[in-house]
N, C-alpha and C positions, 0 to 999 in steps of 0.2 A: 263144785268149785269151778268147773270148766277149765279153760286154759288162758287165764289172764296173763298178759305179757307186758314187760316193761323194757324200755330202751333208755339208757342214760344219754341225755342230750347235753348236759353241762355239769361240771363239778368245779366249785370255787371254794377257796379257803381264804379267810381273812381274820386278822387280829380283832380282838374285841368281841362284844356280845356276851350276854349272860343268860342263864335260864330265865324264861319269861315268867312274870308274875300272873296275877289273876287277870282274865280277859275283861275288856271294857264292855259296857252295855248291861242289859238285864241279866240277872242270875238265871232266870227261866221265863219262858213265854209260852202261853197256851190259851186257846179259846178266848182270845181278845184281852187277856190279862197278862201283866208283867210283874215280876218281883224284882226289886232293886235293892241293893245294899247302899244305904245312905246314912251318913252321920252316925255310923256305928250301930244302926238299926235296920229295919226292913220297911219298905214302902211297896204297897200293892197298887198299881195303876191300871186304868183301862186303856183302850186303843187311842183315845183322844188325849191321853195324858192326865185325865182326872184321877185324883187320888181316892181309892176305895177305903184304904186304911193305912195307918202307919203304927209301928210299935218298936219299942226298944228290944235289945237282945242281950242275953247273958254272955255273948261272944260275938266276934266279928263274922258276919255271914260270908262264906266263900263259895258256896254252890247251893242250888235249889233244884228240886224235882217236883213236878205237878202231876196229879192224877185224881180225876173225879172229885173235885172239891176239896182236896187235901194237898198240902205242900210239905215236903221234907226238906229242911234247911240244915246244912252242916256249917259249923262255925269254927273259928280259931279262938282260943282263950285269950283274954287280955293279959294274963300273966303266965309265966312258964311254970309247968306242973310236972309231975312224974311222967305224964304222957306227952311231954313237950308242949306244943301249942294247941293240942286238941281241945276244942270246946264242945259244949253239948250239941246234940243233934235234935232239932225241934220238929215235931209233927204238928202242923198247924191246920186249923180250919181256914180254908181259903176265902170264905165268905166274910170273915171279920178279923182274922189274924189271931184268934185265941189259941192258946196252947192246948192241944189234945193230949200230947205225951212228950216227955223229955227223955231222950234216948242217948246212947253213946255209940259213935261210929265216925269214921273218917271219910268214907265214900258211900254213895247211895245210888239207887236207880228206881225209877217209877215203874210199877206194874199196873195192870188194869184194876178198876174198881176201888181206887183210893188205897191200894196196897203198895208197899215199898220193900226193897231190900236195903240193908245197911251193913257195912263191913268195917273191920278193924284188924290191924296187924301190929304185933309187938308184945314183949313180955309173955311169950308162950301163947299169945292170942293170934290166931290166923283164921278168922271166922266171918261168916256171913249169916245174918239173921233176916227172916222175912216177917213183916208186921202187917196186920190188917189195918183198916181205916181208923180203928179206935186205939191203935198202938199195942194191941195184943200180939205176943209172939206166936207164930203159927208154924215155923220151920226153921232149921238151922243147918249149916254145912261147915266143914273144916276146909275152907277155901276163902281166898280174898284177892282182890285185884281190881282191874277195870271191868265193869259190867256192861254187857251188850244184850239188850232185850230184843228178842226175835229169834225164831228157831229155838224156843225155850230160852233159858238164861245162860249165856256163855260168859266165862270169866277168863281174861288174860291175867294170870296170876302174877303177883309181885311179892315175893316172900323176903326179899332183902338178905338172903343167905348166900354164903359162898362155901362150897358149891351150892348152886340153887336147885331146889326141887320143883320150881315153877313149871306149870304147863298151861296150855289152853284147855279148859274143861267146860262141861255142861252140868249145871246143877239140876238135879231131878227131885221129885217129891220124896219126902221121908228122909231127907238128909243124904240121899245117895248122890254120887258124883260120877259122871262119865268122863274118863280121862282122854285127853287128846294129846297133841304133840308136846314133847318136852321143849322148854326154852333154855337159852344159855344165859340171858340177862335176868338178874333177880329184880330189876326195876325197869321193865320195858315201859315205854310211854303209852298213852291211850291209843288204841288201834283206830284205823279208819274202816268204816263199813261200806262196802260196795253195793251196787244195786241188786245183786243176786244173793246178798247176805255174806259174801266172802269177807273175811277180816284181813286187812293188811296190818302186819305186826312188825315193828322195827325191833329186832332182837339182837342186841350187841353188835350193831352195824350191819346186820344181815336183814334184808327185807323178805318176809315170809308171807305166804297166802294161806289162810286157814278157812276151809269151807264150812257150810252148814252141818255137814256130817263129821266135822273135825278132821277131814282129810287135809293134807297140807303139802306145800311145795315151796322151794326156795326160788324167789324171783330175781334177786340180785344180791351179790356180796359186795356191798359198798365199801365198808371199812370194818372188816371183822375184828372184834376187840378181844384180846386175851383177858382172862378172868381178872388179873391183877390191875388192869387199866379201866375196867368197867365203871368203878365208882366215880371216876373223873369225868364221865360223859353223861349228858342228858340229851334226849332226842325228842323230835316231834315230827308229825306227818301232816301235810296240808294238801287238799285236793282243789284244783280249779279246772273245770271242763275236762279235757283229756290230758291234763298235766298233773304231775305229782311232784311236790317239793318235800325233800327230806332234809332235816337239819340235825346236826350233831354238834352240841356245844361242848368243847373240851376245856376243862380247868387245868391250868398249868400245874405240873407236879410240885413245884417249889415256890413259884412267885404268887403270893397272895393277890387275888383280884385280877389276875391275868387269864384271859380266855381266848380261845381260837374257835371260830365257827366254820364248820364244814357244811356246805350246801350243795345238794344234788337236785337237778331238774330232770325228771323222767317223763317219757311218753308212756301213757298207760292205755293199753288196748284191751277191749272186752273180748271174750271168747267168740 
């Protein structure tokens, strides 16, 4: 992990702001192809903007992952269900958009060779499944969260439990799990991955660094949040050159629709 260092350069607090929605632009881009969510369906375009194919979806696409001629697309359902707005996860042939398999999961990640992992949490489900390019199940783990491919498959777990049992872990073959540091926040935002594989994790207002070997250190205590306040906050991390921006959006405890945004600008230095 080395000795990454941060220095707080600025801290601002302003009224307003809400948790961000889906990012603009393509859902995924690789090897000159892009997948876009348009008009409630999917469009695959090449680098010139030419449409390779388009298709309708049984849900609203919200994320996509590409690997060796396959695409994994997660969706939101058009109607509220027992699983909230969880829609089907589609494993597609990237050549023509045909459905290879229809799966269930909320978050995914691409592995090599057209393989993917897909995970889901809720109703005693806290699981990640690995599928091959034909949609066959090849492995599974009792873990779920934000997936980081590289140095194996690491997970910043998000169990939504109070008190939380979430950790940063590594998933190993045969359903085995290598445990890493415990987390305080049951819904940590997506981590940032630094050049040496170190993960920056915003954990209940504390910025942590977790290395490839799951070693860890606290870099900055920005706004440590007690357990009872954590559900009112949502965070995000953004990297630009040698600067790091950390946002925490706070929902007012009693006023509906009232938010406060806390923003820190940090200087980030490599070992």
